[in-house]
Every structure is written in structure tokens, then in C-alpha cells.
C-alpha positions as CSV (number, residue, x, y, z in Angstrom):
1,A,-16.4,-10.0,14.1
2,V,-14.4,-9.2,11.1
3,F,-11.2,-10.0,12.8
4,Q,-12.4,-13.4,13.9
5,A,-13.8,-14.2,10.8
6,L,-10.5,-13.3,9.1
7,N,-8.5,-15.1,11.7
8,R,-11.0,-18.4,11.1
9,L,-10.9,-18.1,7.5
10,G,-7.1,-18.6,7.6
11,F,-6.1,-14.7,7.6
12,R,-4.2,-14.8,10.9
13,D,-1.3,-12.8,10.9
14,R,-1.7,-11.9,6.9
15,F,-3.7,-8.4,7.7
16,E,-3.1,-5.2,9.5
17,F,-6.0,-4.0,11.9
18,Q,-6.9,-0.1,11.5
19,S,-3.8,0.3,9.5
20,S,-2.6,3.5,8.8
21,K,-1.5,3.0,5.1
22,F,-2.7,6.2,3.9
23,G,-1.5,8.3,6.9
24,G,-4.0,7.9,9.4
25,R,-5.2,9.8,11.9
26,A,-1.9,12.1,11.8
27,V,-2.6,13.1,8.8
28,R,-5.1,16.0,7.5
29,G,-6.6,14.0,5.4
30,G,-5.8,10.6,6.0
31,I,-7.3,7.1,6.2
32,V,-7.4,4.4,8.8
33,A,-8.5,1.3,6.8
34,D,-9.9,-0.8,9.0
35,F,-8.2,-4.1,7.9
36,F,-5.8,-4.5,5.3
37,V,-4.9,-7.3,3.2
38,A,-1.7,-6.6,1.9
39,S,-1.2,-9.9,0.1
40,L,-4.6,-9.7,-1.7
41,G,-4.5,-5.1,-2.0
42,L,-7.4,-5.5,-0.3
43,I,-8.8,-2.9,2.5
44,I,-11.8,-4.4,4.2
45,N,-13.9,-1.2,6.1
46,V,-16.8,-1.8,8.2
47,Q,-19.6,0.3,8.4
48,G,-21.3,1.7,11.9
49,E,-24.9,2.9,11.2
50,Y,-24.1,5.9,13.7
51,W,-20.6,6.6,12.6
52,H,-21.2,6.2,8.6
53,F,-24.5,6.6,8.1
54,G,-26.2,8.6,11.0
55,R,-23.9,11.8,10.8
56,P,-24.4,14.2,8.2
57,G,-21.7,14.6,5.9
58,Q,-19.9,11.3,6.7
59,V,-21.4,9.4,3.7
60,A,-19.3,12.1,1.3
61,I,-16.6,11.3,3.2
62,D,-16.3,8.0,2.9
63,L,-16.9,8.0,-0.7
64,I,-14.2,10.7,-1.4
65,Q,-12.1,7.8,0.2
66,R,-13.4,5.1,-1.5
67,Q,-12.0,6.8,-4.6
68,Q,-8.6,7.6,-2.6
69,I,-8.4,3.7,-2.2
70,L,-9.0,2.7,-5.7
71,S,-6.6,5.2,-7.2
72,S,-3.7,4.0,-5.3
73,G,-4.4,0.3,-6.9
74,L,-5.6,-1.1,-4.0
75,N,-10.1,-2.7,-3.7
76,V,-11.8,-1.8,-0.9
77,V,-15.1,-3.2,0.0
78,Y,-17.2,-2.2,3.1
79,I,-19.1,-4.5,5.4
80,D,-22.3,-3.0,7.0
81,E,-22.1,-2.6,10.6
82,D,-25.1,-5.3,10.9
83,D,-23.9,-7.9,8.7
84,A,-21.0,-8.5,10.3
85,M,-22.3,-8.8,13.6
86,Q,-25.0,-11.6,11.8
87,N,-22.6,-13.2,9.3
88,A,-19.3,-12.2,9.6
89,D,-18.0,-15.6,7.8
90,F,-19.9,-15.1,4.6
91,F,-19.7,-11.0,4.4
92,V,-15.7,-11.3,4.7
93,S,-15.6,-14.4,2.7
94,E,-17.5,-12.2,0.2
95,A,-15.4,-9.2,0.8
96,I,-11.9,-11.6,0.2
97,R,-13.8,-12.1,-3.2
98,G,-14.3,-8.5,-3.7
99,L,-18.2,-8.6,-3.5
100,D,-19.3,-5.7,-1.6
101,H,-22.7,-5.4,0.2
102,S,-22.8,-2.7,1.6
103,K,-25.4,0.2,2.0
104,L,-22.6,2.7,0.9
105,T,-21.8,0.8,-3.0
106,R,-25.7,0.0,-3.1
107,G,-26.0,4.0,-2.7
108,F,-28.6,2.9,0.3
């Protein structure tokens, strides 16, 4: 949904999907960014209910990764999976503006 929304909103060929900019899975402690829009200095990560909120300790890992990304000078915005499925264009537009409506940044 987010991939298609980025394309519809004019970012076709202007973002990297599953970016390993921060070492990816090949580096211990590495980060895989779901969507990296270099021209905006923006990472958009989709937060699935099971993988990001249903597993013990995962929220802490996500918050640490958020700080790593922010300290590199990039912005990171999270989109909850259910929001992406219900209205991807709206939430991606908000992410592009730097607005984060996710549970992670709201503190649940």
C-alpha cells in the first residue's frame, strides 16, 4: 500500500524499498529502512502489529533504531500497518510532510 502510494504521489523511482543504508541485516545492529526517500532525507517505516507491537522487546529496539536514524541527520516517520491499509495516500502524504501518527511515537 505504501509503495503504491509513493508512486501515486509522484515519487516513482525516487525512493529505495527495503534500504540497507544503515547496514541492513548483514551487519549486527543494522537497520533496514522500509522506504528511503533520499531527496527528502526521509525514512518511512511501516509498523506491523505482530512484528512491532506483539513481540516482547521489539518496541525498545524500534525506539533505539529511531534514535540512530535521527542522529544521522535523517528524519524517520512511522506508519501503522492498519493505517496504511485503510488510507495509504493520506498517511504517506503526512509522512512526506514529516507528520507521524503512529502508535510508536504517540507512546501507544
